[in-house]
N, C-alpha and C positions, 0 to 999 in steps of 0.2 A: 733744691736752695731755696731759702726765705724773700720776699719781693714787700713792695709798701705797696700792697692798692685801698685809693679813695673808699673813702665809708666815710654815707653823711647818715648823723639823726636827727636830723628836723631839718624843713628850709629853711635856715640860717645861712648859709653859704648861698645860696642862691644872689642873700640881699644883702651881702657883705660886702662880694668880691667881684673885682672889675665882670670877672667872668670864672663861675663854677662850674667847674670837672667832672663832670656825670660819676657816678657811685659803684664803683668797684674799674675802673685804669685804673694799668702799672702807675705808681708813680716816683718822679725822682723829688728831691729838695729844687732843685733850683734856682738857688743863687741868684746863677750869674743875667737870671730877665733883669736881675736891677743893677747892672754895672756902670748900668750909662745915668743913672736916676744922680738927684744932688739930696739932701738931708733935702731942701725946701721943698723935694719937690715930693716926698710923701705926705698926703695927702688924701682922706674920706677909703671909698672902696681903693684904692695900689695902698697908702698904707696898707691896712686890713692882708690884703696878698703880701706885702714884703714884710710883715712882724709874722704872719703864725700862718702862713698858707707854703702846702705843700699843694706841686707841679704834675696835673692828670697829663701824661705825654697818649691822648689820645686827642680830646679838646684843648688841652694846652690850656685849663682852667686851672686853674685851686682849689686846693680841700683847709677846711681846719680840724683834720687827721687822716689817718694812714690805718688803716689792721692788714698783721705778719698775714702773707699767704705762705706757699707753698708753689714755687712756678714752673715749668720746663723749660728747657737752653731755646728751644724753638721760639718763648715767650721771651727773651729774654735779644734774641734775635734779632729779633721784629719789629722787640723795643728802638732798638739799636739805631735801626733803619729807617725808624719815625722818626728820632731826636736827631737823628743824623740833617733827614729834611727839615727835620723846623730849625733845627743851622744852620741852612741855608736858606732856608726861606725866609728868614723873618731877625737871624744876626748878622751875614752876608760871608757867609764860610768860605773859602774858597773853590776848595774840593770838595767830594763823594768820601771821601778818604778822608782828608783833615777833623772832617761832618764830624764821618762813625770816631775815629780817637777821640776825639774833646766829648763824646756819647757815651760813650767806650767807660771815664773818667767817670761821670759823675754816676754811672749803671753801675760803678765798680765800688763811686762813692755809699752810696747804696744800701749796698749789697755786707758790705762790712757795716757798716748802723744797723743790719737787718739782722747778720745774723749768731748774735748772740743775745737773742732777742727768743720766747716762746712766738709758736707760730700762734696766731688768734688772738697776742697781745695789740697796745696799740700808740702810736708812734705823735707827743705833740711838737712843736716847732716855734721858739720863740727864736728872734734873730734883732736884734738890736744895731742901730749905727754907732761905735765907736769913733775916737779920732783918731785911728791907726783901723781902722775898717771894718766890714761888719762882722757882726759874731753875730755863730746857732745857737743855740743849746736844744738836747730834742730831754725828751720823758718817754718815757716811757711806761705805760698807764697796764700790767698784769690782767692775763684778760682773768674773769676771776672762781675762783674755785667749783662754784659750786656750778658754769656753763666749760668745765673740764676741755669734755667732748665734743662739745661745738664745735665750728672749722673755722667758722666767722663767724661776725655778728652779724642776729635779723632784727629789725623790727617793725613794731607793726604801727602804720599812721592810723592813729584812733580817731581822726576827725573828718 
């Protein structure tokens, strides 16, 4: 099954987000992180995370882009456990069972988002604050034909 992993083309995520994810973390959309904010709270690095950050599920930092990869059921189960613990520790989920149920909803949303796109393609996210709530738009950036055999994107730091 296909799922998203964080990817970093350059060092910009390290500078624009309150916390940047590490490259290669399983990632979800993570809009729930902003449920308690008001539009006036969206400033600086928090605004950047709100506007276009996917949430990595190891550091719980943000990534501008994610790459679609094939993962195993075992990885999804570990993700469910980790995300459930995060929801208990940071959002006061009342039990592990309820936290994992909420985590499962987030995971299933990401699975659904990824299923119709090619492995190796990229996704970007744009969030806006509308009068009727937060709106999300996703953009698929297909893998270039010249990279058709490449399973993940690889970049070399030339500095």
